[in-house]
N, C-alpha and C positions, 0 to 999 in steps of 0.2 A: 504493500500500500504506500509505503514511503517512496518507492521508485515510481509508482504511478502518480503520486502527488507532485513529484518533481519532473514528470514528463519523460521518464527514462525506462518505462516498463516494456519488456519483450515477453510476451505471454508464454510461448513454448518453453524457453529455458526456465522461466519461473515455475511453471506447472511441473516440469520434470524435477526441479529441485525439491518441490513439495513432496512428490512421489518418492524420490530418493530419501528424503529426510524421514518420511513415515516408515519406509521399509527398514531404514537403519535403526530407528527407535523400536520397531516391532521385533527385529532380530535381536537387539540388545535385551529386550524383555524376555525373549525365549531363552537366550543363553543364561540370563540371570536366574530364571526358574530352574534350569537344569542344575546349576551349581548350588543353588539354595537347597534343592532336594539332596544332592550328593553330600552336602555338609550338614544335613539334618535340621536346617532352619525351617524348611517346609515339611510338615507332616500331616497326617490325616486329621489332626485336631487344629491345624492352623486356620484361624478364622478368615484371613484375608487372602490366602493363596488360592490359585485357580484349581489346584489339586488334579490337574490334567494328567501329570506324570504319576503322582502318588496313587491315583485311582486307576491307572492303567489305560486311560483313554488314548494316550500316545506314549510310546517308549522314549527313553532318553535319546536313543539313536535317531528316532524319527523326529524328535524335537530339534536336535542339533542339525539334522538335514534341512528342516524347515528354516532354521536360523540362517544356514548357509545359502539357501535359495534367496531369502530376503536380502542378505548381504550382497549376493550376486546382482540383484536388481539395483542396489545402491551403486555398485561398481560400474554397471552398464550405463546408468544415468551419469555417473561421474566421468566416464569416457566421452560421452557426448558433450557434456558441459566443458570438458577440457578442450575438445575440438573447437568449440565456439567461443570459449572465454580465455583459453590459454593456461599456462602451467600453474598459476596461482590456484586454480580449481583443484589440482592434484594435491596441493598442500592442505587446503581446507578439507577436502574429502578424506584424505588419509588420516588426518588428526581425528576427524569425527568417527571414522570406521574403527580405528585402533582404540580410541577412547570408549566407544560403545562395547566392543568385544571384551576388552580387558577390565571392564567394570567389575565383573565377578570371575572371569576366566583366568586360570593361571597362565604365566607365572606371576603376573602383577596383582590381579584381583584387588584393585585399589580400594574397592568398597570396604573390604575387611581390614584396611590399614588406615582407617580414619581419614581417607582422602576423598571419599564419595561426595561429600557436600561441596567442598571448594571446586573440585573438578567438574561436577555437574553444572555449577554456575557458569564456568568457562565454556563448556561444551554446548549447553542448551540456552545460554544467553548470548554472549558475543559471537561465538563461532557460528551458531545457526542463523542469527539475525544478520550478521555481517556477510556470511556466506550466501544467505538467501538474497540479500540485496545485490551482491556481486553477480549471482546467477541471473537475476532479473534485469540488471542494468548494464553489466559489464564493467562496473567501476566501484570505487570505494567512496564513502562519504562519512564524515565524523558524526553526522546525525544518526547513523545506524547504531552507534554506541550509546547515544542518548536513549534510543528505543530498547537496546539490548539489556541495559542495566536493570530496569524495573521488571522486564520479562524474566531475566535470569534470576533475580532475587526471589520472585514468586515460585518459579520452578524449584529452586533450591529449598524454599520453605516447605514444599510438598515432601521432599526427601527428608528434610530436617525433622518435620513432624513425625514422619514414619520412624526415623531412627530414635527420636526422643521417646516415643511410645514404647519401642521395642528394646530400649537400652538394657534393661535388666535381663531379658531373655538372651540377647546377643552376648552379653558378658558371661552369662552362665554357660553358653555354648563355646566360649573362648574366642569370640570374634571381636575385633577392635573397630568400633565406629567412632565418629567424632563425638556423638552424644554419650557413648559409654565412657569416653575419656574425660569429657567435660563434667559429667554428673548432671543430675536432673535440674538443678537450679540454673546453672549456666546454659544448659540446653534450652531451657524455657526462654531465657533472655536472648539467646541467639535467634530463636524462632520469632520472637517479638520484633527484634531488630530487622529481620528479613522482611516481615510484613510491612512494618512502618517505613522501612527504607525504600520500598517500591513507590510509595506515594511521594516521599521526599524527593526521590530521583526525578520523577515527572515534573514536580514543581520547580526544581533547580534547572532542569533542561528548558522549561518554558521561560523562566527568568533570564537564562543565558541566551535565549533566542534560537536554541537548537531544535525545539519542537514547537509547533503552533499552539496558540492558547486553547484551541478546541480540544486538545488532548487532556485538558483538565477535567473533561467529562469522566475520567477515571474516579474522580471524587465521589461519583454516584454509587460506587461499590463500597464506600466506607462503612455503611451499616453492617455489611457482611463481614468486613475485616474486624470491626469492633466486637461483633458477636464471637468471632474466632479468638480474639484476644481475651475475652471474658472466659471462654472455655479453657484457654491455655492457663489462665490464672487459677481456675478450679483444678486443672490437672496438676499444676505445680503444688497445690495444697493437698494432693493425694487422691483426687478423684480420677481414677483410671478410666471410668466410663466417659468422662468429659473429653478425653483425648483418644478414645478407642477408634474413632473414625476421623481423626484430625487431618490425616493426609488426604482423604477423599474430599472433605469439606474445603481444604486449602486448594485442591485442584479445581473445585467449582468456583472459588474466588478468582483463581488465575484465569479461568475461562471468561468470567464476567468482566474482570479488569481488562483482559485482552480485547474483548469485543468493544468495550468503550474506548480503548486506545485506538483501535482501528476506525471506529466511528469518528473520532476526533480528526484523524488523518484524512478520511474521506470528506468530512464536512469542510475542512480547511481548503481542500482542492475545489469542491463544488461552490462554496460560498466566498472563497478568497480570504 
């Protein structure tokens, strides 16, 4: 939408970048499921796991084959985008592909080394937004970073909420996540900072002239954010029920925030 608002959008490369990004994320999720099952994190009693492998709906081998097919789609898209956009597309695509696969896959499996939260911010904030803009327009623009920061902060908040909720279980199983290292108090404040930071980032970008004033429409999602902050406060006080679905509710906030952000970009182009 930023590329379109600046008059630089080429539809086919943009559409293929979206397909490649979705395939990459889906493949990452499948690999994550495989290794969570292997490490005993996902079991028949896990409330939020898909249980596809645990219940035998698909074998580990079949799941990995599916992941490799999805990654192959990403690579094919990347080859096309490299042909039309040049070698920078190789760099952006390779970082995304390796970052997705090694999220839980050995030898790096950085999710289990307390690196999941910071690296997800980089991969699903700046990398995807800057890469998407580059695919759509063929160039770079500092305004993409102004968009990438709030998007990346809320994606990271989804993962942080998940890790915070599961910190005790992860530690019991011997896995090191950032929340397990920080403890529940600091994990709560990190989650709060990520949520609040997304709104601050948009406001700062508007003041700096990097984003149009219409992107302040994101403020309309504040009631949902305030409700989540209230639930986080109760979770920090010991109410596990309050944060049982915190990742899912944060994902819904991310969707609402993102739609309003896009609406601001579209409105600024249409109404000047």
